[in-house]
C-alpha positions, 0 to 999 in steps of 0.5 A, a space after each residue: 138440267 146441268 150434267 155437272 150435278 147428275 151422279 150415276 152409278 154403274 147400273 144407271 150408266 149401263 142402262 143409258 148405254 143400252 138406250 144409246 145403242 137402240 136396244 130399249 123401249 119405254 112405256 108411255 106412263 107417269 112411271 115408265 117401265 123400260 125394256 131392253 132387248 124386249 125383256 123387262 129391265 130387272 131394275 125398274 127403280 133405275 128406269 124410273 130414276 133415269 126417266 124422272 131425271 129426263 135422261 131417257 124419254 120416249 121417241 114419240 107419244 103413245 097410248 098409256 102403257 104403250 111401248 115405244 123406242 127410248 131415246 137419250 136426251 142431250 144431257 144423257 149423251 153429255 154424261 156418257 161422253 158419247 157423240 149424239 146424232 141429232 136424229 136420235 136425240 131428244 132435247 130435255 
């Protein structure tokens, strides 16, 4: 995915920033749910969109419905303009 073609609203950018800070978990499922600071994200439509755009991904595979840490992909780092540490970035 090319970051030149992804338009994000302020809520989506804020969600990506929370993921970048290591505050998010994502469920392993076709329609993943996102949790920030242990609480369900109030806008699961945003979470689903970011996951389907492959901007956020699970750190590792898990059982269906299991919560695992969420990571930003390289494209998401580029969109946010934040430096990425190879140890906490997923390749989309």
